[in-house]
N, CA and C atoms of all chains as a GROMACS GRO file, in nm:
protein
  588
    1UNK      N    1   0.085  -0.122   0.000
    1UNK     CA    2   0.000   0.000   0.000
    1UNK      C    3   0.088   0.126   0.000
    2UNK      N    4   0.034   0.235  -0.049
    2UNK     CA    5   0.111   0.359  -0.062
    2UNK      C    6   0.139   0.422   0.074
    3UNK      N    7   0.229   0.520   0.073
    3UNK     CA    8   0.258   0.595   0.195
    3UNK      C    9   0.133   0.662   0.249
    4UNK      N   10   0.129   0.679   0.381
    4UNK     CA   11   0.016   0.747   0.443
    4UNK      C   12   0.065   0.861   0.531
    5UNK      N   13  -0.027   0.956   0.551
    5UNK     CA   14   0.001   1.073   0.634
    5UNK      C   15  -0.084   1.060   0.760
    6UNK      N   16  -0.020   1.064   0.875
    6UNK     CA   17  -0.094   1.074   1.000
    6UNK      C   18  -0.112   1.223   1.031
    7UNK      N   19  -0.238   1.263   1.054
    7UNK     CA   20  -0.265   1.400   1.101
    7UNK      C   21  -0.335   1.387   1.235
    8UNK      N   22  -0.272   1.440   1.339
    8UNK     CA   23  -0.323   1.424   1.476
    8UNK      C   24  -0.335   1.563   1.540
    9UNK      N   25  -0.459   1.607   1.561
    9UNK     CA   26  -0.485   1.741   1.616
    9UNK      C   27  -0.508   1.731   1.766
   10UNK      N   28  -0.443   1.821   1.841
   10UNK     CA   29  -0.448   1.818   1.987
   10UNK      C   30  -0.520   1.940   2.043
   11UNK      N   31  -0.615   1.912   2.131
   11UNK     CA   32  -0.673   2.019   2.214
   11UNK      C   33  -0.586   2.029   2.338
   12UNK      N   34  -0.524   2.144   2.359
   12UNK     CA   35  -0.431   2.158   2.470
   12UNK      C   36  -0.474   2.275   2.559
   13UNK      N   37  -0.503   2.247   2.687
   13UNK     CA   38  -0.539   2.358   2.777
   13UNK      C   39  -0.423   2.458   2.782
   14UNK      N   40  -0.456   2.588   2.786
   14UNK     CA   41  -0.352   2.691   2.778
   14UNK      C   42  -0.242   2.670   2.882
   15UNK      N   43  -0.280   2.626   3.003
   15UNK     CA   44  -0.182   2.605   3.110
   15UNK      C   45  -0.085   2.491   3.080
   16UNK      N   46  -0.122   2.405   2.982
   16UNK     CA   47  -0.040   2.287   2.951
   16UNK      C   48   0.036   2.302   2.819
   17UNK      N   49   0.029   2.421   2.760
   17UNK     CA   50   0.088   2.438   2.626
   17UNK      C   51   0.237   2.409   2.622
   18UNK      N   52   0.308   2.439   2.731
   18UNK     CA   53   0.453   2.412   2.734
   18UNK      C   54   0.483   2.262   2.738
   19UNK      N   55   0.390   2.183   2.791
   19UNK     CA   56   0.415   2.039   2.807
   19UNK      C   57   0.403   1.962   2.676
   20UNK      N   58   0.324   2.015   2.584
   20UNK     CA   59   0.293   1.940   2.462
   20UNK      C   60   0.418   1.913   2.377
   21UNK      N   61   0.504   2.013   2.350
   21UNK     CA   62   0.624   1.982   2.270
   21UNK      C   63   0.715   1.881   2.338
   22UNK      N   64   0.724   1.883   2.471
   22UNK     CA   65   0.808   1.787   2.543
   22UNK      C   66   0.751   1.645   2.527
   23UNK      N   67   0.619   1.633   2.536
   23UNK     CA   68   0.554   1.504   2.512
   23UNK      C   69   0.578   1.458   2.368
   24UNK      N   70   0.562   1.552   2.273
   24UNK     CA   71   0.585   1.519   2.132
   24UNK      C   72   0.726   1.467   2.110
   25UNK      N   73   0.827   1.528   2.174
   25UNK     CA   74   0.967   1.485   2.160
   25UNK      C   75   0.983   1.339   2.200
   26UNK      N   76   0.920   1.303   2.311
   26UNK     CA   77   0.933   1.164   2.359
   26UNK      C   78   0.865   1.067   2.263
   27UNK      N   79   0.745   1.105   2.216
   27UNK     CA   80   0.674   1.018   2.121
   27UNK      C   81   0.753   1.009   1.989
   28UNK      N   82   0.810   1.122   1.944
   28UNK     CA   83   0.884   1.123   1.817
   28UNK      C   84   1.009   1.036   1.827
   29UNK      N   85   1.075   1.041   1.942
   29UNK     CA   86   1.196   0.959   1.962
   29UNK      C   87   1.160   0.810   1.947
   30UNK      N   88   1.044   0.770   2.002
   30UNK     CA   89   0.997   0.632   1.987
   30UNK      C   90   0.966   0.601   1.840
   31UNK      N   91   0.891   0.690   1.776
   31UNK     CA   92   0.845   0.666   1.639
   31UNK      C   93   0.963   0.650   1.542
   32UNK      N   94   1.067   0.733   1.561
   32UNK     CA   95   1.184   0.727   1.470
   32UNK      C   96   1.251   0.590   1.471
   33UNK      N   97   1.234   0.514   1.578
   33UNK     CA   98   1.296   0.382   1.589
   33UNK      C   99   1.210   0.271   1.528
   34UNK      N  100   1.088   0.305   1.482
   34UNK     CA  101   0.997   0.201   1.435
   34UNK      C  102   1.010   0.180   1.284
   35UNK      N  103   0.996   0.052   1.239
   35UNK     CA  104   1.000   0.025   1.094
   35UNK      C  105   0.887   0.099   1.022
   36UNK      N  106   0.919   0.159   0.907
   36UNK     CA  107   0.817   0.226   0.826
   36UNK      C  108   0.800   0.373   0.856
   37UNK      N  109   0.868   0.422   0.961
   37UNK     CA  110   0.860   0.565   0.992
   37UNK      C  111   0.934   0.645   0.885
   38UNK      N  112   0.875   0.756   0.839
   38UNK     CA  113   0.940   0.840   0.737
   38UNK      C  114   0.977   0.977   0.794
   39UNK      N  115   0.879   1.049   0.851
   39UNK     CA  116   0.908   1.184   0.901
   39UNK      C  117   0.795   1.229   0.993
   40UNK      N  118   0.822   1.332   1.074
   40UNK     CA  119   0.718   1.388   1.161
   40UNK      C  120   0.745   1.536   1.183
   41UNK      N  121   0.637   1.615   1.192
   41UNK     CA  122   0.647   1.760   1.211
   41UNK      C  123   0.543   1.803   1.313
   42UNK      N  124   0.586   1.880   1.412
   42UNK     CA  125   0.490   1.934   1.508
   42UNK      C  126   0.458   2.079   1.469
   43UNK      N  127   0.329   2.107   1.452
   43UNK     CA  128   0.280   2.241   1.417
   43UNK      C  129   0.218   2.306   1.540
   44UNK      N  130   0.252   2.431   1.564
   44UNK     CA  131   0.190   2.507   1.674
   44UNK      C  132   0.111   2.623   1.614
   45UNK      N  133  -0.009   2.645   1.670
   45UNK     CA  134  -0.094   2.754   1.620
   45UNK      C  135  -0.023   2.888   1.634
   46UNK      N  136  -0.034   2.970   1.530
   46UNK     CA  137   0.027   3.104   1.531
   46UNK      C  138  -0.048   3.192   1.629
   47UNK      N  139  -0.180   3.174   1.635
   47UNK     CA  140  -0.264   3.254   1.724
   47UNK      C  141  -0.309   3.165   1.840
   48UNK      N  142  -0.285   3.210   1.962
   48UNK     CA  143  -0.329   3.134   2.079
   48UNK      C  144  -0.482   3.126   2.079
   49UNK      N  145  -0.536   3.019   2.134
   49UNK     CA  146  -0.682   3.005   2.139
   49UNK      C  147  -0.742   2.933   2.021
   50UNK      N  148  -0.658   2.882   1.927
   50UNK     CA  149  -0.710   2.801   1.817
   50UNK      C  150  -0.773   2.674   1.875
   51UNK      N  151  -0.871   2.619   1.804
   51UNK     CA  152  -0.939   2.498   1.850
   51UNK      C  153  -0.838   2.387   1.878
   52UNK      N  154  -0.744   2.370   1.787
   52UNK     CA  155  -0.637   2.273   1.806
   52UNK      C  156  -0.505   2.351   1.812
   53UNK      N  157  -0.445   2.356   1.931
   53UNK     CA  158  -0.325   2.439   1.946
   53UNK      C  159  -0.203   2.373   1.883
   54UNK      N  160  -0.201   2.237   1.880
   54UNK     CA  161  -0.090   2.165   1.818
   54UNK      C  162  -0.146   2.061   1.719
   55UNK      N  163  -0.074   2.042   1.608
   55UNK     CA  164  -0.109   1.937   1.513
   55UNK      C  165   0.020   1.864   1.472
   56UNK      N  166   0.019   1.732   1.489
   56UNK     CA  167   0.131   1.652   1.443
   56UNK      C  168   0.100   1.597   1.304
   57UNK      N  169   0.193   1.614   1.210
   57UNK     CA  170   0.177   1.558   1.076
   57UNK      C  171   0.298   1.469   1.049
   58UNK      N  172   0.272   1.340   1.033
   58UNK     CA  173   0.382   1.243   1.016
   58UNK      C  174   0.356   1.160   0.892
   59UNK      N  175   0.466   1.109   0.835
   59UNK     CA  176   0.454   1.025   0.716
   59UNK      C  177   0.503   0.885   0.752
   60UNK      N  178   0.429   0.783   0.704
   60UNK     CA  179   0.463   0.642   0.728
   60UNK      C  180   0.460   0.566   0.597
   61UNK      N  181   0.539   0.460   0.592
   61UNK     CA  182   0.546   0.379   0.469
   61UNK      C  183   0.411   0.316   0.436
   62UNK      N  184   0.333   0.280   0.538
   62UNK     CA  185   0.203   0.216   0.515
   62UNK      C  186   0.119   0.226   0.642
   63UNK      N  187  -0.015   0.211   0.629
   63UNK     CA  188  -0.100   0.209   0.748
   63UNK      C  189  -0.059   0.097   0.844
   64UNK      N  190  -0.015  -0.017   0.787
   64UNK     CA  191   0.022  -0.132   0.871
   64UNK      C  192   0.143  -0.098   0.958
   65UNK      N  193   0.242  -0.029   0.901
   65UNK     CA  194   0.359   0.009   0.981
   65UNK      C  195   0.316   0.098   1.098
   66UNK      N  196   0.231   0.197   1.070
   66UNK     CA  197   0.187   0.287   1.177
   66UNK      C  198   0.111   0.208   1.284
   67UNK      N  199   0.022   0.121   1.238
   67UNK     CA  200  -0.060   0.044   1.332
   67UNK      C  201   0.027  -0.040   1.425
   68UNK      N  202   0.129  -0.104   1.368
   68UNK     CA  203   0.219  -0.186   1.451
   68UNK      C  204   0.291  -0.099   1.554
   69UNK      N  205   0.331   0.021   1.514
   69UNK     CA  206   0.406   0.109   1.604
   69UNK      C  207   0.322   0.150   1.725
   70UNK      N  208   0.194   0.177   1.703
   70UNK     CA  209   0.111   0.226   1.815
   70UNK      C  210   0.052   0.113   1.899
   71UNK      N  211   0.067  -0.010   1.852
   71UNK     CA  212   0.013  -0.123   1.929
   71UNK      C  213   0.111  -0.175   2.034
   72UNK      N  214   0.238  -0.133   2.023
   72UNK     CA  215   0.339  -0.187   2.116
   72UNK      C  216   0.320  -0.134   2.257
   73UNK      N  217   0.353  -0.218   2.352
   73UNK     CA  218   0.336  -0.182   2.493
   73UNK      C  219   0.420  -0.060   2.530
   74UNK      N  220   0.541  -0.053   2.474
   74UNK     CA  221   0.629   0.062   2.505
   74UNK      C  222   0.560   0.194   2.470
   75UNK      N  223   0.490   0.194   2.355
   75UNK     CA  224   0.422   0.317   2.314
   75UNK      C  225   0.304   0.347   2.406
   76UNK      N  226   0.228   0.246   2.438
   76UNK     CA  227   0.114   0.267   2.528
   76UNK      C  228   0.158   0.321   2.663
   77UNK      N  229   0.268   0.269   2.717
   77UNK     CA  230   0.320   0.318   2.844
   77UNK      C  231   0.362   0.466   2.833
   78UNK      N  232   0.418   0.499   2.716
   78UNK     CA  233   0.468   0.634   2.692
   78UNK      C  234   0.356   0.737   2.688
   79UNK      N  235   0.245   0.703   2.620
   79UNK     CA  236   0.141   0.803   2.598
   79UNK      C  237   0.030   0.799   2.704
   80UNK      N  238   0.021   0.688   2.778
   80UNK     CA  239  -0.091   0.673   2.873
   80UNK      C  240  -0.110   0.795   2.964
   81UNK      N  241  -0.003   0.854   3.022
   81UNK     CA  242  -0.024   0.966   3.115
   81UNK      C  243  -0.082   1.091   3.048
   82UNK      N  244  -0.079   1.096   2.913
   82UNK     CA  245  -0.120   1.218   2.842
   82UNK      C  246  -0.255   1.203   2.771
   83UNK      N  247  -0.309   1.080   2.769
   83UNK     CA  248  -0.428   1.054   2.690
   83UNK      C  249  -0.544   1.147   2.724
   84UNK      N  250  -0.563   1.174   2.852
   84UNK     CA  251  -0.675   1.259   2.892
   84UNK      C  252  -0.637   1.406   2.906
   85UNK      N  253  -0.508   1.432   2.921
   85UNK     CA  254  -0.462   1.572   2.934
   85UNK      C  255  -0.476   1.644   2.800
   86UNK      N  256  -0.443   1.572   2.691
   86UNK     CA  257  -0.448   1.630   2.557
   86UNK      C  258  -0.546   1.552   2.470
   87UNK      N  259  -0.675   1.587   2.472
   87UNK     CA  260  -0.767   1.520   2.380
   87UNK      C  261  -0.717   1.536   2.236
   88UNK      N  262  -0.719   1.429   2.160
   88UNK     CA  263  -0.658   1.434   2.028
   88UNK      C  264  -0.738   1.352   1.927
   89UNK      N  265  -0.723   1.384   1.802
   89UNK     CA  266  -0.808   1.332   1.695
   89UNK      C  267  -0.720   1.285   1.580
   90UNK      N  268  -0.664   1.164   1.593
   90UNK     CA  269  -0.574   1.114   1.488
   90UNK      C  270  -0.650   1.053   1.371
   91UNK      N  271  -0.591   1.064   1.254
   91UNK     CA  272  -0.646   0.997   1.136
   91UNK      C  273  -0.534   0.969   1.038
   92UNK      N  274  -0.550   0.863   0.959
   92UNK     CA  275  -0.453   0.831   0.853
   92UNK      C  276  -0.512   0.876   0.721
   93UNK      N  277  -0.430   0.945   0.641
   93UNK     CA  278  -0.478   1.008   0.519
   93UNK      C  279  -0.389   0.977   0.399
   94UNK      N  280  -0.449   0.993   0.282
   94UNK     CA  281  -0.371   0.995   0.158
   94UNK      C  282  -0.399   1.129   0.090
   95UNK      N  283  -0.298   1.180   0.018
   95UNK     CA  284  -0.316   1.306  -0.056
   95UNK      C  285  -0.390   1.274  -0.184
   96UNK      N  286  -0.507   1.338  -0.206
   96UNK     CA  287  -0.584   1.307  -0.328
   96UNK      C  288  -0.586   1.423  -0.428
   97UNK      N  289  -0.546   1.544  -0.385
   97UNK     CA  290  -0.542   1.659  -0.476
   97UNK      C  291  -0.427   1.749  -0.433
   98UNK      N  292  -0.356   1.807  -0.531
   98UNK     CA  293  -0.254   1.908  -0.500
   98UNK      C  294  -0.271   2.025  -0.596
   99UNK      N  295   0.686   3.840   0.833
   99UNK     CA  296   0.664   3.719   0.913
   99UNK      C  297   0.690   3.595   0.828
  100UNK      N  298   0.722   3.484   0.895
  100UNK     CA  299   0.756   3.360   0.824
  100UNK      C  300   0.634   3.298   0.758
  101UNK      N  301   0.661   3.200   0.671
  101UNK     CA  302   0.552   3.124   0.607
  101UNK      C  303   0.466   3.057   0.712
  102UNK      N  304   0.338   3.040   0.678
  102UNK     CA  305   0.248   2.970   0.770
  102UNK      C  306   0.178   2.857   0.697
  103UNK      N  307   0.134   2.760   0.778
  103UNK     CA  308   0.063   2.644   0.728
  103UNK      C  309  -0.081   2.654   0.775
  104UNK      N  310  -0.174   2.650   0.681
  104UNK     CA  311  -0.316   2.639   0.715
  104UNK      C  312  -0.350   2.490   0.725
  105UNK      N  313  -0.406   2.449   0.838
  105UNK     CA  314  -0.458   2.313   0.850
  105UNK      C  315  -0.607   2.324   0.879
  106UNK      N  316  -0.688   2.270   0.789
  106UNK     CA  317  -0.833   2.285   0.800
  106UNK      C  318  -0.897   2.146   0.792
  107UNK      N  319  -0.952   2.101   0.904
  107UNK     CA  320  -1.011   1.967   0.913
  107UNK      C  321  -1.162   1.976   0.892
  108UNK      N  322  -1.215   1.885   0.809
  108UNK     CA  323  -1.356   1.888   0.772
  108UNK      C  324  -1.430   1.765   0.824
  109UNK      N  325  -1.541   1.791   0.891
  109UNK     CA  326  -1.637   1.684   0.922
  109UNK      C  327  -1.732   1.674   0.804
  110UNK      N  328  -1.733   1.559   0.738
  110UNK     CA  329  -1.814   1.545   0.617
  110UNK      C  330  -1.910   1.428   0.633
  111UNK      N  331  -2.041   1.454   0.624
  111UNK     CA  332  -2.136   1.343   0.631
  111UNK      C  333  -2.108   1.244   0.518
  112UNK      N  334  -2.121   1.114   0.548
  112UNK     CA  335  -2.083   1.012   0.450
  112UNK      C  336  -2.152   1.034   0.315
  113UNK      N  337  -2.278   1.076   0.319
  113UNK     CA  338  -2.354   1.096   0.195
  113UNK      C  339  -2.298   1.211   0.111
  114UNK      N  340  -2.216   1.298   0.173
  114UNK     CA  341  -2.164   1.416   0.104
  114UNK      C  342  -2.015   1.402   0.068
  115UNK      N  343  -1.958   1.284   0.092
  115UNK     CA  344  -1.814   1.268   0.073
  115UNK      C  345  -1.768   1.298  -0.069
  116UNK      N  346  -1.852   1.270  -0.169
  116UNK     CA  347  -1.814   1.297  -0.307
  116UNK      C  348  -1.810   1.446  -0.337
  117UNK      N  349  -1.889   1.523  -0.262
  117UNK     CA  350  -1.898   1.668  -0.290
  117UNK      C  351  -1.777   1.745  -0.241
  118UNK      N  352  -1.708   1.690  -0.138
  118UNK     CA  353  -1.602   1.768  -0.075
  118UNK      C  354  -1.484   1.796  -0.170
  119UNK      N  355  -1.434   1.697  -0.245
  119UNK     CA  356  -1.324   1.729  -0.338
  119UNK      C  357  -1.364   1.832  -0.444
  120UNK      N  358  -1.488   1.827  -0.491
  120UNK     CA  359  -1.535   1.924  -0.590
  120UNK      C  360  -1.536   2.065  -0.531
  121UNK      N  361  -1.581   2.076  -0.406
  121UNK     CA  362  -1.578   2.205  -0.337
  121UNK      C  363  -1.435   2.251  -0.319
  122UNK      N  364  -1.347   2.159  -0.278
  122UNK     CA  365  -1.205   2.193  -0.258
  122UNK      C  366  -1.145   2.247  -0.388
  123UNK      N  367  -1.178   2.185  -0.502
  123UNK     CA  368  -1.125   2.230  -0.632
  123UNK      C  369  -1.160   2.376  -0.658
  124UNK      N  370  -1.285   2.410  -0.629
  124UNK     CA  371  -1.329   2.548  -0.654
  124UNK      C  372  -1.256   2.646  -0.562
  125UNK      N  373  -1.244   2.607  -0.434
  125UNK     CA  374  -1.174   2.694  -0.339
  125UNK      C  375  -1.025   2.705  -0.377
  126UNK      N  376  -0.965   2.592  -0.419
  126UNK     CA  377  -0.822   2.593  -0.455
  126UNK      C  378  -0.797   2.681  -0.577
  127UNK      N  379  -0.889   2.677  -0.673
  127UNK     CA  380  -0.874   2.759  -0.794
  127UNK      C  381  -0.871   2.907  -0.755
  128UNK      N  382  -0.956   2.945  -0.660
  128UNK     CA  383  -0.957   3.083  -0.610
  128UNK      C  384  -0.825   3.114  -0.538
  129UNK      N  385  -0.784   3.024  -0.448
  129UNK     CA  386  -0.665   3.049  -0.365
  129UNK      C  387  -0.539   3.067  -0.450
  130UNK      N  388  -0.526   2.985  -0.557
  130UNK     CA  389  -0.407   2.992  -0.642
  130UNK      C  390  -0.389   3.130  -0.706
  131UNK      N  391  -0.498   3.205  -0.720
  131UNK     CA  392  -0.492   3.338  -0.783
  131UNK      C  393  -0.460   3.448  -0.681
  132UNK      N  394  -0.449   3.414  -0.551
  132UNK     CA  395  -0.430   3.517  -0.448
  132UNK      C  396  -0.283   3.540  -0.417
  133UNK      N  397  -0.244   3.667  -0.392
  133UNK     CA  398  -0.104   3.695  -0.355
  133UNK      C  399  -0.067   3.621  -0.227
  134UNK      N  400   0.053   3.563  -0.226
  134UNK     CA  401   0.103   3.496  -0.106
  134UNK      C  402   0.070   3.348  -0.098
  135UNK      N  403  -0.011   3.298  -0.192
  135UNK     CA  404  -0.041   3.154  -0.194
  135UNK      C  405   0.083   3.076  -0.235
  136UNK      N  406   0.112   2.965  -0.167
  136UNK     CA  407   0.228   2.883  -0.201
  136UNK      C  408   0.184   2.745  -0.253
  137UNK      N  409   0.103   2.672  -0.176
  137UNK     CA  410   0.063   2.537  -0.218
  137UNK      C  411  -0.058   2.492  -0.137
  138UNK      N  412  -0.125   2.388  -0.184
  138UNK     CA  413  -0.238   2.332  -0.110
  138UNK      C  414  -0.251   2.183  -0.143
  139UNK      N  415  -0.288   2.104  -0.042
  139UNK     CA  416  -0.304   1.959  -0.059
  139UNK      C  417  -0.430   1.914   0.012
  140UNK      N  418  -0.513   1.837  -0.057
  140UNK     CA  419  -0.631   1.780   0.007
  140UNK      C  420  -0.601   1.636   0.049
  141UNK      N  421  -0.621   1.608   0.177
  141UNK     CA  422  -0.600   1.474   0.233
  141UNK      C  423  -0.736   1.408   0.258
  142UNK      N  424  -0.748   1.282   0.217
  142UNK     CA  425  -0.870   1.205   0.245
  142UNK      C  426  -0.835   1.089   0.337
  143UNK      N  427  -0.922   1.065   0.436
  143UNK     CA  428  -0.896   0.956   0.531
  143UNK      C  429  -0.889   0.823   0.458
  144UNK      N  430  -0.792   0.741   0.498
  144UNK     CA  431  -0.775   0.608   0.440
  144UNK      C  432  -0.890   0.518   0.483
  145UNK      N  433  -0.934   0.536   0.607
  145UNK     CA  434  -1.043   0.456   0.663
  145UNK      C  435  -1.167   0.543   0.673
  146UNK      N  436  -1.278   0.497   0.615
  146UNK     CA  437  -1.403   0.573   0.624
  146UNK      C  438  -1.446   0.578   0.771
  147UNK      N  439  -1.514   0.684   0.808
  147UNK     CA  440  -1.562   0.697   0.944
  147UNK      C  441  -1.466   0.769   1.037
  148UNK      N  442  -1.353   0.822   0.984
  148UNK     CA  443  -1.262   0.904   1.066
  148UNK      C  444  -1.335   1.029   1.112
  149UNK      N  445  -1.296   1.083   1.226
  149UNK     CA  446  -1.359   1.204   1.278
  149UNK      C  447  -1.359   1.316   1.174
  150UNK      N  448  -1.244   1.334   1.110
  150UNK     CA  449  -1.233   1.432   1.002
  150UNK      C  450  -1.201   1.356   0.874
  151UNK      N  451  -1.298   1.351   0.784
  151UNK     CA  452  -1.277   1.269   0.664
  151UNK      C  453  -1.183   1.336   0.563
  152UNK      N  454  -1.180   1.470   0.565
  152UNK     CA  455  -1.089   1.545   0.477
  152UNK      C  456  -1.012   1.648   0.558
  153UNK      N  457  -0.885   1.668   0.520
  153UNK     CA  458  -0.804   1.774   0.582
  153UNK      C  459  -0.731   1.847   0.471
  154UNK      N  460  -0.747   1.978   0.467
  154UNK     CA  461  -0.673   2.061   0.372
  154UNK      C  462  -0.548   2.115   0.441
  155UNK      N  463  -0.432   2.100   0.378
  155UNK     CA  464  -0.308   2.156   0.433
  155UNK      C  465  -0.249   2.247   0.325
  156UNK      N  466  -0.241   2.377   0.355
  156UNK     CA  467  -0.195   2.474   0.256
  156UNK      C  468  -0.084   2.558   0.315
  157UNK      N  469   0.002   2.610   0.227
  157UNK     CA  470   0.111   2.696   0.271
  157UNK      C  471   0.089   2.836   0.215
  158UNK      N  472   0.115   2.936   0.301
  158UNK     CA  473   0.100   3.077   0.262
  158UNK      C  474   0.225   3.154   0.302
  159UNK      N  475   0.250   3.261   0.227
  159UNK     CA  476   0.369   3.342   0.256
  159UNK      C  477   0.363   3.405   0.396
  160UNK      N  478   0.243   3.439   0.442
  160UNK     CA  479   0.227   3.503   0.574
  160UNK      C  480   0.082   3.491   0.618
  161UNK      N  481   0.056   3.505   0.749
  161UNK     CA  482  -0.083   3.506   0.796
  161UNK      C  483  -0.164   3.619   0.731
  162UNK      N  484  -0.098   3.732   0.706
  162UNK     CA  485  -0.168   3.847   0.647
  162UNK      C  486  -0.217   3.814   0.506
  163UNK      N  487  -0.134   3.745   0.426
  163UNK     CA  488  -0.177   3.706   0.291
  163UNK      C  489  -0.300   3.617   0.298
  164UNK      N  490  -0.298   3.518   0.388
  164UNK     CA  491  -0.412   3.428   0.399
  164UNK      C  492  -0.536   3.505   0.443
  165UNK      N  493  -0.519   3.592   0.542
  165UNK     CA  494  -0.633   3.669   0.594
  165UNK      C  495  -0.698   3.752   0.484
  166UNK      N  496  -0.615   3.818   0.402
  166UNK     CA  497  -0.670   3.900   0.293
  166UNK      C  498  -0.747   3.813   0.194
  167UNK      N  499  -0.696   3.693   0.168
  167UNK     CA  500  -0.760   3.604   0.070
  167UNK      C  501  -0.900   3.562   0.116
  168UNK      N  502  -0.916   3.534   0.245
  168UNK     CA  503  -1.045   3.484   0.292
  168UNK      C  504  -1.144   3.596   0.326
  169UNK      N  505  -1.095   3.720   0.325
  169UNK     CA  506  -1.185   3.832   0.355
  169UNK      C  507  -1.257   3.885   0.231
  170UNK      N  508  -1.212   3.843   0.112
  170UNK     CA  509  -1.273   3.898  -0.010
  170UNK      C  510  -1.413   3.843  -0.032
  171UNK      N  511  -1.497   3.928  -0.090
  171UNK     CA  512  -1.637   3.891  -0.114
  171UNK      C  513  -1.647   3.769  -0.205
  172UNK      N  514  -1.560   3.762  -0.305
  172UNK     CA  515  -1.562   3.649  -0.399
  172UNK      C  516  -1.546   3.516  -0.324
  173UNK      N  517  -1.458   3.515  -0.223
  173UNK     CA  518  -1.436   3.392  -0.147
  173UNK      C  519  -1.556   3.360  -0.060
  174UNK      N  520  -1.611   3.462   0.003
  174UNK     CA  521  -1.728   3.439   0.088
  174UNK      C  522  -1.845   3.383   0.007
  175UNK      N  523  -1.866   3.437  -0.114
  175UNK     CA  524  -1.973   3.387  -0.201
  175UNK      C  525  -1.948   3.240  -0.238
  176UNK      N  526  -1.820   3.208  -0.259
  176UNK     CA  527  -1.783   3.073  -0.301
  176UNK      C  528  -1.810   2.969  -0.192
  177UNK      N  529  -1.776   3.004  -0.067
  177UNK     CA  530  -1.785   2.904   0.040
  177UNK      C  531  -1.917   2.906   0.116
  178UNK      N  532  -1.992   3.015   0.104
  178UNK     CA  533  -2.115   3.029   0.184
  178UNK      C  534  -2.207   2.907   0.176
  179UNK      N  535  -2.232   2.849   0.056
  179UNK     CA  536  -2.325   2.736   0.050
  179UNK      C  537  -2.277   2.611   0.125
  180UNK      N  538  -2.146   2.608   0.159
  180UNK     CA  539  -2.089   2.486   0.218
  180UNK      C  540  -2.060   2.500   0.367
  181UNK      N  541  -2.073   2.622   0.420
  181UNK     CA  542  -2.031   2.649   0.558
  181UNK      C  543  -2.096   2.555   0.658
  182UNK      N  544  -2.224   2.525   0.639
  182UNK     CA  545  -2.293   2.439   0.735
  182UNK      C  546  -2.294   2.292   0.695
  183UNK      N  547  -2.272   2.266   0.566
  183UNK     CA  548  -2.270   2.128   0.518
  183UNK      C  549  -2.145   2.056   0.569
  184UNK      N  550  -2.034   2.128   0.569
  184UNK     CA  551  -1.905   2.073   0.611
  184UNK      C  552  -1.850   2.150   0.730
  185UNK      N  553  -1.888   2.115   0.854
  185UNK     CA  554  -1.826   2.184   0.969
  185UNK      C  555  -1.674   2.167   0.960
  186UNK      N  556  -1.603   2.276   0.986
  186UNK     CA  557  -1.458   2.272   0.964
  186UNK      C  558  -1.385   2.353   1.070
  187UNK      N  559  -1.259   2.321   1.089
  187UNK     CA  560  -1.181   2.373   1.202
  187UNK      C  561  -1.046   2.422   1.151
  188UNK      N  562  -1.044   2.543   1.093
  188UNK     CA  563  -0.920   2.593   1.037
  188UNK      C  564  -0.829   2.654   1.145
  189UNK      N  565  -0.700   2.644   1.123
  189UNK     CA  566  -0.603   2.712   1.208
  189UNK      C  567  -0.477   2.741   1.128
  190UNK      N  568  -0.406   2.848   1.166
  190UNK     CA  569  -0.278   2.881   1.105
  190UNK      C  570  -0.166   2.836   1.197
  191UNK      N  571  -0.067   2.768   1.140
  191UNK     CA  572   0.038   2.704   1.220
  191UNK      C  573   0.177   2.737   1.169
  192UNK      N  574   0.273   2.720   1.260
  192UNK     CA  575   0.414   2.720   1.220
  192UNK      C  576   0.472   2.586   1.266
  193UNK      N  577   0.570   2.537   1.190
  193UNK     CA  578   0.637   2.411   1.228
  193UNK      C  579   0.739   2.444   1.335
  194UNK      N  580   0.728   2.381   1.452
  194UNK     CA  581   0.823   2.411   1.560
  194UNK      C  582   0.920   2.296   1.589
  195UNK      N  583   0.889   2.174   1.538
  195UNK     CA  584   0.979   2.060   1.560
  195UNK      C  585   0.973   1.970   1.436
  196UNK      N  586   1.087   1.914   1.397
  196UNK     CA  587   1.086   1.812   1.289
  196UNK      C  588   1.178   1.698   1.332
   0.00000   0.00000   0.00000
């Protein structure tokens, strides 16, 4: 299957905005070690108060590679403390128009 | 100011999924004619039923260029019929980590 784009939008309480990049760093360090990982970029809203203050956009070789990476216990242990602090809306996408 | 990334996530009812790319084409045609436009990509969810079935990711020379583009009457006339059909969550971002 073709490459896929993960787009994951985060709702981050203003008081926790400094914590999000640090959490992203730890998750990115894990992801870079996984088979099929291509790249990842953390986006921060230019204007404070946006619905989603942070958005992660990552590229993976296939949906299966991404799925395997997030199913591992190491990853679950890593993200568990943040699951409720940062409500997030991940999806896997393909580019259909440019 | 530096380049900015527009990330706009769309909630699209399943029955309207075919209409979204056609709407995007019309909006993209308008955007390409505006000063400061750099690029735009329409992403479609790989798996049906994702929270956001489509995500537009576009690059602009500055927030001011984007703001001017969406304030014009021509753009408002273009998108008005779709505002309630496709609830959407736009934000302007900068890349802070790669």
